[in-house]
Residue, then its C-alpha position, 0 to 999 in steps of 0.5 A: m499500499k505504497h505511494i511509490f510507483y514506477t515512473t513510466l518514461f519512454l526514454a529509449g527503445a527499451l520501453a517502446t512497444t509493438a502493436c497489440s497483434d505483434y505481442l510475440e515480437t520482442t523487438s522495439p523501434s529505437v526512439v532515443d539512442a541507447d548509449f545516451v540513455f544508459s550513459n547515466t544511472t538516472t535515465a537508465r533507471a527511468s527506462l527500467d521503470g517502464a519494465y517494472e510497471a509492465w510487470r506490476t500490471a501483469a502480476q496484479n491483474q494476472y499472475f499474483g492478483d486476479g486472472l489466472f492466479y484468482g482462477a485456480d491458484v488461490c482456490g484449487s488445492d486441498i486447502e483452498r476452494h472457491p465461494e460460488a456454485f461450481k456451475n456458475q463459474p465453469g470458466r475457472h472451476y473446470p481448470e481448478t479441478f484439472y478439467q474433470n481429470g482431463t475429460y473436459t479439456k476437449d470441451y473447454a472454450l479457449t477464451s472462456y477465462n484466458k483473454d485473447d487480447d493485450n489484456g490477457p495473461y499471455n500477451m501481458a507476459y510477453e510485453v514485460i519480456g520484450k521490455a526486459n529484453a530491450v533493457i538488457s540488450a541496450i546495457e549489453g550494447l554499451e562500450n563498457f559492458d565488460e567493465i560493468v558486468t563481464k569483468a566486474t567483481e563488485p556490484s555497481e548501479m548499472s550492474q544492479m539494474y542489468g540484474e533487475a532486468v534479467a530477474l524481471r524476465a526470469t520471473v515472468y518466464r517462471e509464471l508462464l511455465r507454471n501456467y502454460g508448460d512449454v512456451p516460446f522463448s526468446t532472450a534476445l532483442g530482435v529475435s521473435a519468440n515463436g514456436l515452443t521451447s522445452r521448459d527444461s531448457i528454459y529452466d536451465v538457461v534462465l537459472d544460468q543467467l540469474q547465477k551470472v548476475e546475482g553477485l553483481m547486485y545489492p542485497v535488499g535494503q542496499v540498492p543505491g538511490t533507494d531507502k533502506a526500507n523499500k522492497n519494491l525493487l528486485s535485489q540480490t536477495y530476491v534473485r537468490g530466492l528466485i533461483g531457489r524457487m526455480a530450481l525446485d520447479a525445474g527439479g519437481y514433478q510437472t505434467r508434460r505433453a506426449d504429442l511433441g515427439a520423443d526428443f522435444y524435452k531437452n536441457g539447456a545444453g540440448t541434450v534429451v531429458t529423461f524422466e521419472t514418472l508417477g502414476q499413469a499417462n492421462a488418456n483423456a489428454q493425449g497421453a500426458v504424463y506426470g514426472r520429474r527430471s532424472d537429474w532432479k537432485d542437481k536442481y535441488e542442490l542448487a536450490k539448497k545453496y541459494f535458499k541458504l545464501v538468503i537465510d545467511n544474508p537477508g539484507s533488510a528482510k527479517l524473519n521475526l521469531t517474536d512479536p515486537r508489539s506490546a499490548s494495546k487497549g487490552r488486546t493480547y498480541g504475541n503472534p510474530y506470524e500475524y505481525f507480518f500481515s499487520q505491517m502490510l496493513e500499515a501506512d503507504a510508506g512502509y514495507a513488512d519486515e519479512s518481505i524480500y519483494e513487494y510490488p507496490m499498489q497505491q491506495g485509491g489509485s487507478g486499477n484494481d487491488a486484489r487484496s483485500y477485495s479478492f483475497g481478504r476477509p469478505s464484506s457485503g458492503g456496497s461498491k462505494t462508501a461502505y465500512p468496509c466496501k465490498a470484498y468478494g473473497q475469492g480465496r476460501i478455505n476447505p472446511a475439512f482442512y480448517y476443522g480437521v488438519f489445522d492444529p487448534n494450537d497453531m496461532r496461524r489458524d485464526v490469522s489465516v481463516a475467517v469465520t466471520g466477515s463484515t456487513g459493510k455497515g460496521v457490523e460483523k457477521l457470520i459467513p454461511f456455507a451456502p454458495n455465494s460471494k462476499a460475506d453472504g456465503g461461500g464459507l470459510s475465507l482468507n483472514k490475512w488482509d482485512e480492511n477493518r485493520q488498515t491504519t487508514v481505510w479507503t471507504a470511498a470505493q472497493r478494490k482500492s485498498g492499496i495493499n501490496g502484492p507480497y511476492m516473496r518473503m523469508a518464511e519461503m526461504y526457510l521452508g524452501y531450504a528445509e525441502a531441499c535438505a529433506a529431499l537430498g537426505d540431509e535430515g538434520d538441517a531439514i528438521a532444524y529449519l522446519k522447526i524454526i518456522r513451526q515453533r514461532s507459530f505455537p505457544a511454547g511447548k505445544d508445537f509437537s514437532d517431532q510427533f508432527i513429523n512422525d505423523c506425516g510419515s517423512t520429514l519431506r512430507a512434513v515440510i510440504e504440510e508445514r508450507g501449507f499452514e504457513f501460506a494457507g489461502e495465499g495461492d502457494r498450495r496448488w503449485t507446491l503439491i503439483r511439483s513435489g509429487f504429494l498432489p494425489d495423496a493430498i487430494r485423497r486425504v481432503k476428499d475422504l475427510t470431507a465425505k466423513m464430515i458430511n456423512g457424519l453431520e447428516a447421520n448424527g448432527y455433528y462430526q468430531f475430528d481426530n484433533g478433537n474439534v467438532i462441527s455441528l449443524y448449527v452454531w449459536t450467535k448474537t451481536v454484542n457491544m464490546e464496551s458493555l462487555g468491558y472491552s475497549y476495542r472491537l478488533t480482537a487479536q490473539c485469543p488469550a490463553g484460557e479464553e477459548n470458551n469466550p464467545v467474543l474472543y475465540p476464535g481470534w482475529r476478528g470483530q470490526n474497526d475500532d473506530w468506524e465513526a472516525f471514517g464517517l460511519s454513524y451507527g445512530t447510537d453511542k453503543p453500537k452492537t458491532n461484534l459477533a459472539i459465537k457458541g458451538l463453533f468447535k463443540t456441540e452446543s445444545p442449549a434450552f431455547d424458546i420459539v418467539y413468535k412475532g406479529a407484523d409490528g415486530k412485537e411478541v405474540r406468544r412464546d413456546a418456552n423450553f421447546a422440546g425438540s431439535v433446532a431443525e424441528a423448531m424451524a419446521a414448527g415456526d415455518a408452519t405457524v407463520k404459514n397457518d396463523a395470521n397473527v404471526a408474521s415471523y419467529t425467532i429462536v433464542d436461548a436464555e442468553g439471547y443467542s440464535p441458531q445459525a445454519w453451519g454444517s447443515d449447509l454443508v449437507k444441503y450443498a454436499d455436491e459443491y463441497s464433495k463431488y466438485l472437489f477435484y471433480d472425478y480426479d482418479y489419483v493416478s492420471a497425470p493432472i491437467y493443471m495448465w491453461p490452454f493457449t488462445p487462438n491468437a497466441m497459437s496463430t501468431g506463435g506457430f504452435t498448437n495446443g496439447y493435453g486434449f485442448k481445442q485448437d480454435 
């Protein structure tokens, strides 16, 4: 949420672009002599800014904000899901479920979600690549390039910018490879990116390029001409982390086409690559196979090296192992994990300690901001002047994961998952499981970005929060290192670095790390599971499961657990998970005024130890902005009921209750005290009375403390197909998963290639 924007100054051919119909052409006509532009660092930086702005737009709109990321990454794993009915959004729900085990690829319309114009993800990516290639070419053409890069032993401002351009290009190729598989590849100005190149070759070449420039760059916080706190430029720290990321990708499992010929897949040296395969070829998708390179250990060794370099030399990035905040208004903190997200909600001038790179967004600026609209705590507010404004909430959480897998002692759970949202009028509300959007339905949601918690909230319009895109942070470096170590047999370091991340998220002595590793069956599996808890709802899980090979097991687990949960709810009215959590058909809620209860705040924080039975403090990290009145909201009273008290969220609750019948004026007509029956029977009785008694217009069900039942697990039973059948629809656990997006017609006709995996060609 920063006011820093990249200045788009078209000072050189480096920033000029071709017409939209020629988006694969990576050439650019000269506008100003490159030697002049890159003769000093000020004009060179301005030229590079244009490439950054193109990347920021692509990242926000397609690759880490909305677009493809929104369509599948954030809602297509064993942890995450979508909010709306499956059949309402086939353009993104079929890709999310691997195209119904590949049977649907032949029916999928190529442009049903993936746009075929300059605003589409494919075209946007190559626009960034073209701009980066132009900057790289211009610097390489300088008379003193050898002194700047080839022969240099220390970084300079110009070598730093050269490295940034190389890193921008590599970043975009990584996104293309994850989303499309094999793609056109060009790193030279004037060479069109036509035809498909083996992804293995691209990985090798790009990793080699990154290794050559990282030593000539500055760590984050030390880039010349920038404030130490700024993390909106690609640094040496970022490049080292990117090498680690891409090395794990290159050595990981991926689904590859079988229709390109036996010798298509080659490494960077041009040698045909051999593979270790998992499962079986997908007969529904032209025999596509799922496997990893036989030399995968070499890539993991590279990842191990560079993740450790970041950990040992993090620059100004910092993994907080303790929470530096003191108590505020009686709130309990003590959660370093939440502190990271709290920092992201502060003023525009700041960046979070743990971030290595954030792409900047401006509060109230042009364009849409995915956080918190798409990936935050939902709000049913209007699109303008609301408290907070509408937040759709695309990133939802599978209930079986929340209840049955997330450890109740894990302090990341409540930060990650919201059970309540906002009405948009400064009041908290339960989010039902019935398919819907905003806080009106869709179930458990991501909680990490909540406009209620922003230091300054943009209440004028939706999608203008100004919250940055946290593209790389330190926790990933620790878990990436632990993963590489575990895969290579270095159990000692793998466990040590896994525990660093795990122990900071549990109360002292309650992380049970050794038992957790044992239950997972291996250290490697434990690291992958830990990564799920660390990045829950952030869109990391889907690709992590794909490349690690744990995808089939994870899907089987969540589908089996979901079926047991729904069957138990239907048969018994509740279901108890192995960790002790219980989900019931109904929960009991009422709105309360926090001041009347003795609290001087509305936004709750970490639930204090021993307060787990407190209906307004548990689960934690919810409530409403402490002072919506300061932003213009009038409640019409000085003691508004803003917060939701909840009973029965994790255990059965069967209070004695009354049915209160009301007339048209809202006044009580009669009362059926101590109703002898279930909530469902009380609702049926109430409905029948309203229908047959002219004196009764409505009814409510209340217990002695004023709590009323709200549909909870009953909606999971009612909408079982949405939560069970369509969860990785028809996936058979052995066929190669088809997770790629298809190429659009314009991409194929301009690039000179075809779709694979059974997709259409037009």
